[in-house]
RODO-730716 format. One record per residue: residue in one letter; x, y, z of N, C-alpha, C, CB in turn. Coordinates in pm, whole numbers, padded with zeros to 5 digits, always signed. Glycine has a CB too. Layout:
N
AXYZXYZXYZXYZ;...
This chain:
175
M+00066-00133-00008-00029+00028+00007+00119+00121+00005-00152+00058+00208;T-00005+00227-00055+00181+00341-00078+00040+00401+00038+00278+00480-00312;K+00103+00560+00030+00105+00664+00118-00073+00699+00008+00287+00796+00119;D-00066+00703-00084-00188+00807-00167-00323+00703-00090-00180+00802-00411;T-00306+00611-00118-00429+00489-00103-00420+00469+00048-00399+00322-00198;I-00324+00499+00135-00395+00478+00251-00421+00581+00354-00338+00385+00307;L-00424+00762+00266-00478+00856+00347-00589+00906+00144-00313+00999+00458;K-00639+00812+00083-00746+00786+00060-00921+00728+00190-00685+00699-00033;W-00820+00632+00174-00843+00468+00292-00887+00537+00418-00664+00350+00342;F-00856+00593+00486-00857+00732+00593-00979+00835+00539-00684+00831+00584;K-01005+00905+00433-01100+01085+00375-01238+00963+00415-01079+01184+00107;K-01171+00828+00327-01381+00748+00239-01400+00659+00437-01352+00499-00016;L-01322+00669+00535-01404+00615+00623-01542+00709+00689-01306+00574+00725;P-01601+00661+00744-01676+00769+00784-01634+00829+00926-01815+00726+00783;I-01705+00934+00966-01653+00973+01079-01746+00970+01185-01600+01090+01067;L-01759+00876+01334-01774+00884+01407-01858+00978+01509-01703+00865+01397;K-01943+00997+01486-01978+01189+01587-02042+01078+01763-02225+01360+01455;V-01982+01192+01816-02046+01093+01999-02063+01284+02079-01824+00922+02140;S-02147+01142+02195-02208+01230+02256-02098+01360+02366-02314+01132+02335;R-01973+01204+02364-01880+01249+02481-01778+01237+02410-01872+01173+02619;P-01640+01299+02517-01503+01272+02429-01469+01119+02397-01370+01330+02514;Q-01388+01077+02365-01372+00978+02352-01192+01001+02373-01449+00925+02227;S-01147+00910+02396-00985+00809+02446-00899+00804+02336-01006+00626+02489;I-00837+00823+02280-00735+00840+02171-00793+00639+02184-00520+00929+02216;M-00767+00584+02219-00732+00434+02189-00900+00372+02132-00660+00341+02363;E-00991+00444+02171-01139+00402+02174-01180+00466+01995-01243+00499+02336;R-01085+00622+01955-01149+00670+01844-01046+00534+01772-01133+00863+01797;L-00956+00545+01740-00823+00447+01734-00883+00293+01708-00725+00452+01897;E-01003+00240+01771-01013+00059+01740-01169+00089+01625-01060-00081+01950;G-01236+00251+01670-01370+00260+01559-01304+00283+01426-01489+00398+01588;L-01178+00402+01399-01135+00317+01286-01041+00167+01173-01118+00383+01274;I-01110+00099+01291-01122-00024+01244-01208-00016+01167-01140-00117+01320;P-01169-00114+00988-01288-00125+00914-01315-00285+00912-01273-00055+00763;D-01384-00290+00845-01464-00437+00914-01457-00515+00804-01638-00430+00970;L-01441-00639+00800-01386-00742+00667-01453-00689+00547-01433-00920+00680;G-01553-00682+00521-01604-00690+00426-01586-00534+00384-01730-00757+00440;E-01579-00453+00411-01486-00365+00451-01374-00338+00356-01439-00407+00568;I-01296-00330+00406-01200-00404+00343-01078-00445+00214-01252-00452+00347;K-01217-00571+00239-01265-00599+00030-01275-00559-00050-01348-00628-00032;A-01421-00463-00020-01409-00376-00121-01343-00229-00198-01485-00373-00112;A-01286-00241-00024-01243-00067-00056-01101-00088-00152-01194+00045+00126;Y-01017-00180-00119-00866-00232-00130-00928-00355-00324-00798-00369+00097;K-01033-00425-00310-01082-00504-00390-00914-00630-00418-01154-00395-00534;V-00942-00686-00256-00863-00772-00210-00942-00928-00179-00802-00701-00088;D-00882-01000-00243-00972-01171-00145-01008-01169-00073-00931-01287-00091;T-01058-01266+00015-01149-01306+00179-00939-01296+00264-01284-01581+00183;N-00899-01391+00236-00752-01377+00337-00716-01229+00285-00596-01515+00299;I-00605-01203+00216-00555-01069+00242-00627-00966+00311-00524-01019+00133;A-00747-01021+00314-00795-00886+00392-00784-00932+00568-00988-00838+00337;E-00833-01059+00546-00876-01069+00745-00736-01060+00728-00966-01236+00860;A-00617-01056+00716-00473-01070+00720-00471-00898+00784-00384-01117+00543;G-00514-00824+00669-00487-00652+00687-00548-00614+00817-00565-00549+00560;R-00695-00678+00866-00752-00659+00999-00752-00700+01074-00825-00650+01022;E-00679-00782+01070-00588-00929+01167-00433-00798+01228-00494-01138+00987;A-00394-00751+01138-00329-00679+01193-00287-00523+01187-00262-00739+01186;L-00476-00467+01155-00454-00323+01278-00523-00351+01348-00482-00168+01256;L-00571-00500+01448-00620-00528+01525-00549-00544+01651-00671-00603+01484;A-00433-00576+01579-00279-00637+01633-00194-00559+01724-00182-00659+01514;V-00220-00460+01633-00145-00322+01643-00239-00199+01759-00137-00252+01456;D-00373-00245+01700-00460-00183+01844-00466-00240+01980-00601-00182+01822;H-00383-00391+01994-00406-00452+02104-00277-00395+02175-00427-00608+02090;L-00217-00341+02048-00048-00370+02153-00061-00195+02219+00174-00408+02005;L-00078-00131+02074-00126+00022+02183-00211+00041+02317-00215+00117+02102;K-00308-00039+02267-00397-00047+02433-00294-00138+02562-00585-00168+02405;E-00250-00212+02488-00165-00237+02615-00053-00121+02665-00085-00370+02586;T+00013-00066+02569+00116+00020+02543+00054+00148+02697+00112+00081+02338;E-00045+00190+02658-00143+00277+02738-00102+00183+02891-00344+00271+02668;R-00192+00053+02830-00212+00071+02975-00034+00063+03082-00338-00077+03018;A+00028+00018+03007+00186-00045+03070+00224+00086+03092+00310-00146+02958;L+00181+00259+03016+00247+00379+03048+00112+00440+03188+00272+00493+02874;A+00046+00399+03219-00051+00434+03337+00014+00302+03453-00256+00414+03281;K+00000+00201+03437+00153+00183+03562+00207+00239+03608+00256+00146+03553;A+00324+00308+03503+00485+00389+03531+00430+00509+03522+00632+00369+03412;M+00313+00565+03488+00303+00673+03586+00213+00664+03719+00258+00783+03512;E+00191+00543+03736+00155+00554+03894+00208+00564+04016+00107+00481+03923;R+00381+00457+03941+00459+00411+04075+00562+00434+04021+00450+00266+04143;Q+00568+00640+03966+00709+00683+03903+00649+00823+04034+00737+00719+03667;Q+00453+00821+04018+00405+00936+04139+00486+00876+04291+00190+00936+04162;Q+00345+00738+04297+00424+00722+04402+00611+00723+04478+00375+00634+04404;A+00677+00693+04393+00768+00748+04433+00844+00874+04441+00805+00699+04409;I+00766+00955+04388+00771+01079+04404+00698+01124+04511+00739+01135+04301;E+00646+01043+04595+00522+01057+04720+00658+01054+04815+00367+00899+04749;V+00692+00887+04764+00760+00850+04906+00896+00933+04904+00794+00670+04927;S+00981+00950+04797+01079+01056+04751+01071+01216+04857+01031+01089+04571;D+00854+01253+04851+00899+01370+04939+00854+01359+05093+00839+01505+04878;L+00800+01226+05119+00835+01197+05272+00963+01202+05331+00800+01075+05303;Q+01061+01130+05269+01176+01066+05274+01258+01262+05329+01222+00957+05086;L+01225+01324+05220+01238+01482+05232+01203+01548+05386+01127+01551+05118;E+01116+01485+05347+01079+01589+05554+01109+01481+05633+00863+01655+05622;Q+01135+01368+05612+01182+01312+05731+01317+01379+05745+01187+01153+05729;Q+01428+01362+05621+01589+01448+05657+01547+01583+05719+01699+01490+05496;A+01463+01621+05666+01456+01781+05689+01446+01730+05922+01233+01890+05563;I+01350+01686+05920+01320+01695+06048+01366+01609+06141+01208+01696+06057;T+01489+01529+06124+01582+01475+06119+01721+01580+06105+01552+01384+06024;G+01813+01681+06055+01813+01745+06062+01795+01834+06192+01776+01734+05989;S+01680+01857+06165+01628+02022+06333+01642+01947+06419+01435+02117+06372;I+01668+01784+06424+01682+01731+06569+01884+01733+06603+01593+01532+06570;I+01928+01721+06481+02086+01745+06529+02074+01860+06522+02216+01693+06453;D+02068+01975+06489+02079+02075+06516+02077+02077+06663+02001+02139+06451;V+01911+02106+06751+01899+02110+06859+02084+02020+06979+01732+02036+06855;Q+02077+01894+06906+02130+01836+06969+02239+01870+06999+02124+01753+06941;Y+02320+01918+06888+02442+02058+06846+02456+02114+06949+02405+02183+06739;Y+02307+02214+06955+02372+02329+06988+02331+02285+07207+02276+02510+06877;K+02251+02144+07216+02219+02117+07351+02414+02099+07364+02083+01955+07387;S+02490+02049+07348+02533+01960+07336+02636+02068+07368+02510+01867+07230;L+02724+02196+07231+02749+02325+07254+02738+02373+07404+02662+02396+07171;D+02636+02407+07447+02563+02444+07659+02675+02439+07688+02449+02316+07786;A+02636+02238+07694+02687+02175+07804+02811+02169+07857+02664+02079+07794;E+02874+02154+07695+03008+02230+07721+03086+02378+07747+03053+02202+07641;T+03050+02425+07699+02993+02574+07772+03070+02525+07949+02743+02593+07769;I+02872+02468+07990+02895+02503+08179+03008+02486+08199+02823+02411+08302;I+03007+02321+08164+03103+02271+08164+03306+02355+08183+03053+02208+08048;M+03286+02355+08072+03393+02466+08094+03417+02617+08160+03417+02486+07992;N+03283+02681+08208+03281+02806+08243+03291+02699+08437+03110+02930+08164;L+03212+02630+08472+03220+02578+08572+03394+02517+08624+03111+02482+08552;R+03437+02459+08545+03519+02363+08583+03659+02545+08631+03556+02202+08415;E+03665+02619+08510+03722+02778+08488+03684+02848+08680+03589+02890+08314;W+03546+02789+08725+03535+02846+08815+03608+02822+08978+03423+02843+08800;L+03577+02661+08970+03626+02581+09087+03761+02595+09084+03588+02435+09090;L+03878+02597+08962+03977+02593+08953+04073+02753+08925+03972+02494+08867;G+03933+02891+08913+04027+02949+08870+04104+03036+09020+03967+03036+08741;D+04020+02966+09134+04058+03046+09235+04069+02976+09349+03981+03148+09252;D+04172+03060+09411+04176+02925+09548+04109+02929+09639+04288+02902+09629;L+04012+03075+09646+03902+03048+09705+03759+02983+09697+03894+03122+09723;T+03776+02925+09592+03609+02880+09563+03742+02735+09558+03465+02961+09374;I+03812+02693+09569+03823+02553+09553+03807+02545+09688+03949+02486+09485;A+03890+02607+09811+03846+02576+09925+03732+02566+09999+03890+02621+09968;W+03623+02707+09955+03491+02701+09991+03369+02552+09944+03449+02840+09927;M+03458+02520+09798+03390+02391+09750+03462+02259+09861+03435+02366+09556;L+03576+02292+09882+03568+02175+09960+03499+02196+10142+03735+02120+09954;E+03540+02276+10143+03516+02308+10272+03328+02274+10295+03573+02483+10293;N+03254+02354+10203+03128+02361+10208+03012+02238+10177+03117+02459+10130;V+03154+02182+10038+03056+02074+09998+03056+01972+09996+03022+02068+09918;L+03234+01977+09976+03284+01777+09946+03273+01749+10046+03441+01707+09895;I+03339+01793+10173+03331+01725+10241+03191+01724+10375+03456+01736+10262;P+03158+01769+10383+03052+01742+10413+02976+01663+10360+03011+01815+10422;A+02961+01653+10270+02886+01555+10162+02964+01407+10222+02929+01601+09959;F+03085+01399+10229+03169+01249+10212+03187+01218+10386+03363+01267+10107;T+03178+01369+10492+03105+01322+10579+02959+01260+10685+03139+01359+10585;S+02897+01304+10606+02782+01264+10551+02790+01115+10531+02756+01338+10429;A+02758+01127+10437+02811+00903+10436+02858+00838+10420+02797+00806+10403;F+03015+00918+10485+03096+00822+10497+03061+00839+10717+03284+00863+10395;A+02961+00862+10773+02879+00846+10873+02802+00759+10869+02823+00929+10897;K+02726+00704+10795+02637+00588+10735+02704+00454+10705+02576+00634+10602;Q+02858+00501+10719+02888+00328+10667+02902+00226+10808+03071+00314+10564;S+02881+00139+10789+02952+00063+10899+03087+00052+10868+02900-00073+10923;E+03143+00043+11086+03312+00125+11072+03427-00024+10980+03402+00171+11316;A+03372-00095+10915+03431-00169+10803+03413-00053+10695+03352-00324+10766;R+03287-00092+10637+03379+00009+10484+03406+00139+10523+03278+00042+10322;Q+03442+00244+10697+03414+00361+10631+03595+00293+10675+03297+00527+10684;R+03643+00194+10738+03815+00231+10693+03870+00193+10573+03919+00166+10783;K+03820+00089+10487+03826+00019+10347+03835+00211+10320+03657-00119+10270;L+03707+00250+10325+03684+00397+10206+03754+00469+10316+03489+00475+10149;F+03821+00530+10357+03980+00610+10439+04066+00552+10356+04035+00568+10625;S+04111+00428+10418+04228+00369+10313+04287+00450+10197+04175+00248+10242;G+04144+00427+10067+04072+00411+09910+04153+00661+09882+03757+00351+09933;L+04046+00615+10001+04107+00838+10021+04299+00848+10082+03960+00960+10245;R+04283+00752+10172+04471+00749+10140+04487+00725+10006+04571+00616+10219;V+04482+00633+09973+04637+00589+09802+04626+00732+09758+04577+00435+09602;A+04471+00808+09701+04415+00885+09627+04481+00996+09670+04282+00884+09629;I+04501+01056+09771+04620+01168+09799+04779+01131+09772+04613+01207+09959;N+04775+00979+09865+04944+00989+09808+04960+00935+09636+05061+00860+09924;V+04838+00936+09577+04917+00910+09430+04893+01113+09315+04783+00712+09320;L+04851+01159+09449+04797+01337+09396+04898+01391+09463+04625+01420+09450;Q+05001+01351+09572+05039+01408+09624+05225+01374+09518+04985+01377+09782;K+05247+01260+09498+05306+01234+09395+05374+01284+09242+05249+01180+09392;L+05183+01321+09201+05195+01429+09097+05187+01568+09120+05108+01413+09010;D+05356+01590+09054+05353+01694+08998+05289+01870+09093+05271+01636+08881;G+05280+01933+09153+05261+02035+09172+05125+02006+09179+05316+02122+09095;V+05083+01902+09194+04896+01850+09168+04812+01882+09326+04879+01619+09126;L+04954+01836+09426+04862+01868+09559+04953+01856+09628+04739+01785+09609;L+04995+01962+09643+05099+02021+09770+05091+02069+09933+05143+02133+09723;E+05198+01981+09981+05196+02010+10150+05202+02190+10184+05362+01921+10230;P+05125+02161+10268+05115+02325+10372+05209+02390+10357+05113+02326+10532;E+05288+02430+10330+05404+02525+10397+05375+02570+10514+05439+02646+10326;
């Protein structure tokens, strides 16, 4: 078939009038002539007309399958986009949580550094902490222990003081 004969054949086809808009696939299906029209239009025998009609129906079937496959692919793509959007939202939430934790960590480090500087920066502060906080806390906890436990704790304390005295400049004997 030449291009001209195909165009003439398409021009001879009746135009279908429908009240509702049809999909491309429905319109293509309506364009496939029946066996008698193919035989009459091309003056071919029944076998050739049947083969031509079968070929047109096969193309129609392939187009419908392609349309369905494309619809499914678009649906999967839409789902993938939605999942991707959810992942982006979760990443943003996780990022903000990480930021909060990071700044809390910085705040804690700053407090520890300031406390360390306050405690160790001044001899009066250290003496006050020892006399008013550590010694009373240790004494009240020490007094609540059994006699055997007190001896054990005191021995441990003596060992710790000896270790501190050996370290250069950490714990100096009063002069």
